[in-house]
N, C-alpha and C positions, 0 to 999 in steps of 0.2 A: 310365457304363458296365456294359454290357449282358453279365449272366452266361451264359455258353455254353450252348447246348443239349446236354446228354447224348449223349455217342454208349454204344454197347449201353444194356442196362436203366438204365433211370433210379433211383439210389442212393439208398434211403429209409432214414433214421430215425426209429424211433417215441417220440417225449417224451411219456409219461408211462403207465405199465402198469397201469393198472386193469386192471375189467371191461368197457369198452368195447374196450380192446385187442385183445381176443380174438377181433371181428369185424373191425377194421380188420386185423389181422394174417394171418384166414385168406381175405380177400381178394387183400391185395397178394401174399402168400405162392403164392397162384395165378395169377398175371398174367403173361403171358409179356414184360409189357414193364416190369417192376420188379423191382430187388434189394434184398429189404430187408434194411438192414449191421450194424444198430448200433438196442439196444431203453437208454429211459433211465428213471430214474424217482428222486425223491426218498431211495425206499427202493431201496435197490441189490441187494438180496435178490431184491425184487418183478420187477426188471428183467431178472434173472438167471435165474430160471422161465420169466417170458414167451420170453425167449430163446433159452433149453433148448427151451421145448416145440414153436416153432416155427422150429427151426432157424438159427435166424440167430447170424451167430459173435462178435457185441460186445455188452457191454452194459456201464452204469455208471451215471453221476451227468450231468446234462442238460449241464453245460462241457465234460467229457471228449468228451461224441461229438460237442456242435457244432464243438469244433476236427479233428475227424477230416477227410482229404483224402476219404475212402471215401464222403460224403454230399453229393448233390447237392438233395435234398427233406427236410425236415423236418415231420411231420405232429403237429401239437400237440393231447395231449388231455388235455391238462392241464384242473382247476378252471378256470371261465371268470375269475376273479378272478387270476389268473397268465396267459391268454391273451397279453394286450400283453407283458408280458416275457419269455416265452419267446419269442414273435412277432420280439420285435426286437431279440433276441439273435440267434438263426435268421438275420435277414436283415442284421443287422452281421457275422454270418461267413461271409455271401454265398449262402446259401442258401437256394430257395424256399420256402413256405411252405403248407403245409395247417392249418385248425384244423378242432378245433370250435367248434361251436355256440353262444353268440354269436359274433360277432367278437370283440367286445371287449367291457366292461359299457357302455362310454359311447363319445360320441359323439370325445371330443376322443386320446383314446386311438387307438380303429380310424383316427382320421384321420389318428396319427401312425404310424402302420403302414403303411397304404398310402402315407402319403407317404415315409417310409424305404425300403420295397421300391422304388417309383419308381423314387429316388435310385441305388440299388445296382441297379437294372436287373434285378431279382427278381421274381418272382412269387407273388401268394398266390392262394389259392384258397379257400374257407370250404365246411364243412358246414348244413346238410342235402342232402347231394346223393338225397336220396328222388326230386326231379326227372329224377333219369338211370335212374331205373328203366322198366322195358316198362311197370308200370302207367297212371305217369301223363303218360311219352311216348305212349301211346295215349290216353288223356282229349286230349292238346291236340293232336293229330293230325287225329282225331271234330270239333273245334270249331273247327279247321281247315277242316276241309270242310263245315260248315253243320250237322254234325247236331243241335241245336237251334234252329238260328240265330243271329240275332245276341245275346248275352249282355244281358242285362239286370239280374239280382240273384246274388246269391252268399249263402247261408247255410252257417256251417260252425259246428258244436257240438264244443268238444272238452271233457268233464266224466268224472268222479270222485271219489272219497275221497283222492285224492294218494297217494304215494308213501311217505308217515311209514307207511302198516297195513304195506309189503311190503321197503322197502328197510333193510339193518340199520343202513347211516348217510345217513339221512334231510340231516342238517340243512344241507347245505350246498345244499339246494333249495328252501329257505326264507331263503335270504340274497341280501339285495342281488343283482339280475343274475340272478333263476332265479324260482321261482315261477312257475305255468304258464304266463305268460305269457312268459318270456325261456326256461323250459327248452321246454316245447310248439309254444308258437306260434312258431317258428322253421320249423316245417317246414307248419305253416297259411301263416303269411304269404310264406314263399319260395313255394308251389305257387300262391298268391293272385297275386300279379306275376309268376309264370314263366307262367301261364295267359293272364292277363286285364289283364297289364302295370303300369305304376308308381302308385303310390296317393298322392293331390292332399293327401288329408285325412283325421281322425279325428276322432272323438270318444265319448270310453267314460266309464264309471263303475264302479270297484273298493272292493270290501271283504276285509275282514280279518275275518271271524266270531271268531278264536278268535286270543288271544294267546301260543299256547304252542302244541305238537303233545307228542307223546309214539311216540317210538321202537315202532314194532310187530314188531322180527324183530331176532335177532342179538345179540350179545355185553350189547348196550346194551340189551336191551329193557325196556320200562317208564321209563323215564329221560327225560324232556321236555327241552326245547329253545325256543328264543323262535323267531316269526315275524317277517321283517320286512319282506313285503312280501303285495300283496293277494294273495289266493289265490282272487278269484274275479274275474272280469273283464269287462264287456259293451263291446261295441265296436259302432260304426257306422262304415263306413272310406268314403268318394267316392273312385272311381278318375281318374285323368286320361281315361278314355277317356269317363267316366259311368257306368258299372257303380258301384251302390250294393249294399253287403256288411253283411251284420251277424254277429257275431260272439261265442260266448260260450270263455273258459279258465277253468276252474273244476278245484279241489282240495275244493272243498267239496260235493259230491252223492254219495253213496250209488248213484247209478245212472249207470253207465257209459257213455257214449254218445261217438259220433265219427261223424260226416256235415260232408261237403263236396256239397254240390250247388250245379251252378251252372243258372240257368232264361234262357233266351232268348224270342227272339218266338217259338219253332217248339217247345218242349221244354223237359225237363230232364236235367241230366246229373247223376250221381252220381262220385265222381270217387274212387278209392280210396286216399288223403291216407296213411292207417296206414301204409304197408309200402312198397317198393318195387313190388310186382303187386300180381295182385289186377284183376278184373275193371272195365271198364267200366259203370255201369247206364244207359241210356237211356229216360228217359219222353216219349214220342211221339203225338200223336194226340188227342183230344178227345171232354169226358161218357166214353160208355161206349167208347167205340172205343179210351180211353188204355192203354197196355199201356207193362208194363218190358220191355226184353230187355238181356241182356247182352253186351259184346264182350268177348271172352278178351285179355288182355293180350297184344300182339305182340311177342318178341322175345327170346334168351337170359335167364335169371334172372340178377339182381348183388343185391347186398349192399351195407351198409358200406363205403365203400375206392372204388367206383364214382369215386367223384368222384375221388379223387387217381391213378386213373389215365387218367381223360379228361384231367387236370391235365398230369402227364407226359407226354401225346399234344400237347396244345396247346402245352406250352413246345418237344416238339421241332420239332412243325410252325408253330411262331412265331403262335400264333394265341389264342385268349382261351379260357381254361376257363369252359364253363358253368356251373359254382357259382365265380363268379370273387370277387374280393375288393366289388368295385365291386358285384354282388347283393348280398353279406352285407352290405355300411355302407347300402344301403338298406333291407333289411328290419330292421336295429338301428336306422335313423331313426325307422321306423317305431310298431317298438317301442317306443323311447324316446316316441316322441308319444304313443304309446294311454299311456303311466304319467303324462307328462304332462297328459295331459286329466282324466284318473281324478284326479290330484291335486287341480286346478281344478274338477272335480264339471261334467264333463261339456262344458268349453268344446272349441270345435272347435278344434285346434293344425292347420297347414297343414305340409307335408312339404317341407323346404328339399331336398332331394337327388331323383333318379331312378335310372333302373335302364336297364342297354343292353339291348337285348332277347335273348334267348337263341338260338342258332342249333341247329333240330332236328337229333335223334338218328337215324345210321338206323335200321334195322326191327329191322337183326341186329346192332347193336353187340353188343360182347362182351369182358366185360375179361379175358377170361382169357385173349384170343391174344395173339401177339406183333406187333407191326408193322411195328417196325423193321429194316434189311437185318441176317440174320444175321451177316453178314462185317464188320459194325462191332465194332470192340473200342474198347475202354477208351482 
C-alpha cells in the first residue's frame, strides 16, 4: 500500500534537535510547501527550545512524535548510529523519511530501510542535498553543454586538521561510521556520482596516525578520546563511464584544502562542492592562451533542507526525489568499498550497486515558493 500524497503543505517532524537542526528549520520554515508540526529529541527540553525558536507547535520524544497523525514526513537528524533505528520506526508509522548522511552505517541496515520503505509505500530521501544548490546545478549544466569536452579525470581534495580542534563534542566524528570518509566524503562522492555517473570500482589506502585526539573547545576541552577509524584516506576511483578519479579525505593536515576539478578533452572545471553556491571555474585554451573564467551560480539561493522540499514536491507529483534513497545507498556502498579496500591495503573492490540518473532542476528552482493549489485542504 502506498502512502497518499499530502493535500496542502507536507507536514514535517524534525527528529534530532542538535545544531544542524537550525539550518533545516530555517529552510523548512521558509518554504511554502512545508509545515513543520513537531520537533523531537532524546532531550525534550532541547526539542522544546528549537520548537519555540521556530514557532513549531509540538515537541517531545521521538516515539511521541512518530505516533502523531499530523506528520507526513520525518526529517531524521540523529547521529549516524541511530539513523536506521529512527528511519525504520518512522517507516513503521507510515511516514516518509529524509535522513542526514550517511544513509546508515552499513549495507544491511541501509537495505533494510529501503526495503521497509518499499513495502510500506513510503519514500526515502537522504542528504547531502548540496547537489541541489545553484553552484553544482550550474556545473552540471556546463558539463552537459560540453564546456570542457568529454570528462576524462577528476581530482578531489578535502583536508584539514580535523573537527576536534573546534567541535565541543567531536568524539562521534571519530567513531565507526564517521571520520573524514563518512562525515565529509558523502558531499564529494554524491557530487562525483551526480556529475559523472555511478562508480564501478575503488582502490584505497588509509591510516590513523593518532590513536587518541583531544577536545579543543567547550566544557570538555583538554579531555582525550579514542580514534576508531582512519583519519587519512587516499582513493583511486573508476567510474562506469571510464572516468578515473583521485581523492583525498583527511583530518591530518595542518593545511586546509578543498578542491573538485574535472578535466575533460577541452579544459578543466572547478566545481564549488564546499557549499550550495559559488561560481564554477573553467580553464580553457592551451599553453599561454589558457585562462580561468568564473561562471556565477544561476538560480535562487538554497540551503540545507532543500532536499526535503524537493522530496515533498516529488511525493506530491509521484516522481523520485533527486537526493533519493537509491542514490544515497550507492554513495554508502562506494564509501564502504573504500573502507574495505583500505583495510586490504589497496586491493580493488568492485561496487555492487548503481545509481539512477538525477533529473536536472530548473534554473529558477526555489524552495521558498508554494507549488500546490492553495485551495487544497488537509
